Backbone as CSV, one residue per row, in Angstrom:
resi,resn,N_x,N_y,N_z,CA_x,CA_y,CA_z,C_x,C_y,C_z
1,MET,-28.364,58.818,22.654,-28.704,59.760,23.697,-29.039,61.096,23.038
2,LYS,-30.219,61.620,23.302,-30.628,62.895,22.721,-30.430,64.020,23.736
3,PRO,-29.980,65.189,23.269,-29.837,66.315,24.191,-31.206,66.842,24.622
4,PHE,-31.248,67.434,25.804,-32.471,68.055,26.293,-32.109,69.340,27.019
5,GLU,-33.072,70.227,27.126,-32.832,71.533,27.737,-32.956,71.433,29.251
6,ILE,-32.025,72.089,29.948,-32.030,72.131,31.407,-31.968,73.590,31.825
7,LYS,-32.848,73.980,32.721,-32.837,75.350,33.238,-32.503,75.276,34.726
8,LEU,-31.425,75.954,35.135,-30.964,75.911,36.523,-30.745,77.317,37.061
9,MET,-30.886,77.459,38.352,-30.489,78.679,39.051,-29.245,78.302,39.851
10,GLY,-28.223,79.144,39.825,-27.003,78.824,40.546,-26.235,80.064,40.936
11,TYR,-25.093,79.852,41.546,-24.260,80.926,42.062,-22.958,81.098,41.298
12,GLU,-22.514,80.045,40.638,-21.263,80.100,39.880,-21.246,78.922,38.917
13,ALA,-20.534,79.066,37.812,-20.416,77.971,36.847,-18.979,77.901,36.350
14,ILE,-18.491,76.673,36.184,-17.169,76.455,35.599,-17.342,75.364,34.545
15,GLU,-16.573,75.462,33.482,-16.592,74.422,32.455,-15.226,73.771,32.445
16,LYS,-15.193,72.450,32.593,-13.939,71.701,32.647,-14.088,70.405,31.863
17,VAL,-12.965,69.763,31.594,-12.942,68.444,30.964,-12.709,67.420,32.068
18,VAL,-13.488,66.345,32.069,-13.344,65.284,33.063,-12.040,64.540,32.806
19,LYS,-11.262,64.327,33.858,-9.987,63.609,33.769,-10.170,62.191,34.312
20,PRO,-9.403,61.217,33.791,-9.510,59.848,34.300,-9.007,59.746,35.738
21,SER,-9.648,58.847,36.495,-9.257,58.606,37.884,-9.681,57.189,38.254
22,GLY,-8.752,56.243,38.190,-9.087,54.847,38.468,-10.093,54.324,37.458
23,ASP,-11.231,53.794,37.948,-12.288,53.261,37.081,-13.375,54.286,36.775
24,SER,-13.131,55.561,37.096,-14.151,56.592,36.863,-13.493,57.876,36.378
25,GLY,-14.211,58.977,36.452,-13.682,60.275,36.052,-13.725,61.243,37.219
26,ARG,-12.967,62.326,37.103,-12.875,63.284,38.202,-12.881,64.700,37.645
27,VAL,-13.583,65.592,38.343,-13.586,67.017,38.029,-13.262,67.747,39.325
28,TYR,-12.233,68.567,39.308,-11.876,69.346,40.490,-12.640,70.660,40.493
29,VAL,-13.133,71.041,41.654,-13.830,72.320,41.831,-13.116,73.093,42.940
30,PRO,-13.406,74.387,43.076,-12.741,75.174,44.114,-12.981,74.610,45.521
31,LYS,-11.993,74.760,46.387,-12.086,74.257,47.758,-13.280,74.856,48.496
32,SER,-13.652,76.077,48.147,-14.794,76.728,48.804,-16.116,76.009,48.505
33,TRP,-16.130,75.133,47.506,-17.333,74.382,47.150,-17.486,73.100,47.969
34,VAL,-16.484,72.720,48.743,-16.536,71.479,49.522,-17.747,71.516,50.454
35,GLY,-18.538,70.456,50.425,-19.731,70.353,51.252,-20.970,70.997,50.649
36,LYS,-20.839,71.613,49.468,-21.970,72.260,48.802,-22.573,71.315,47.768
37,LYS,-23.840,71.512,47.442,-24.516,70.706,46.428,-24.176,71.264,45.046
38,VAL,-23.778,70.388,44.117,-23.460,70.779,42.742,-24.184,69.836,41.778
39,LYS,-24.272,70.235,40.518,-24.801,69.370,39.459,-23.748,69.304,38.368
40,ILE,-23.552,68.124,37.827,-22.631,67.917,36.712,-23.494,67.612,35.489
41,ILE,-23.283,68.354,34.405,-24.092,68.198,33.194,-23.182,67.799,32.035
42,LEU,-23.484,66.681,31.391,-22.721,66.206,30.240,-23.069,67.062,29.031
43,LEU,-22.074,67.738,28.447,-22.304,68.666,27.339,-22.020,68.069,25.969
44,GLU,-21.423,66.880,25.909,-21.119,66.204,24.647,-21.657,64.779,24.724
45,PRO,-22.072,64.197,23.592,-22.563,62.815,23.632,-21.438,61.834,23.948
46,VAL,-21.793,60.725,24.580,-20.843,59.650,24.868,-20.787,58.759,23.641
47,GLU,-19.597,58.515,23.116,-19.424,57.680,21.918,-19.472,56.207,22.302
48,GLY,-20.088,55.397,21.443,-20.062,53.957,21.632,-21.226,53.483,22.354
């Protein structure tokens, strides 16, 4: 997987580590973001 440049306009940004949750991963965001559109961007390559 090769990195590529992404240019976004937004209102706020947070950087977090994805935590395990069942068969997937989970990232918690502020409650005020509920119902809002967000984008999740992978910042490190996936190993394997």
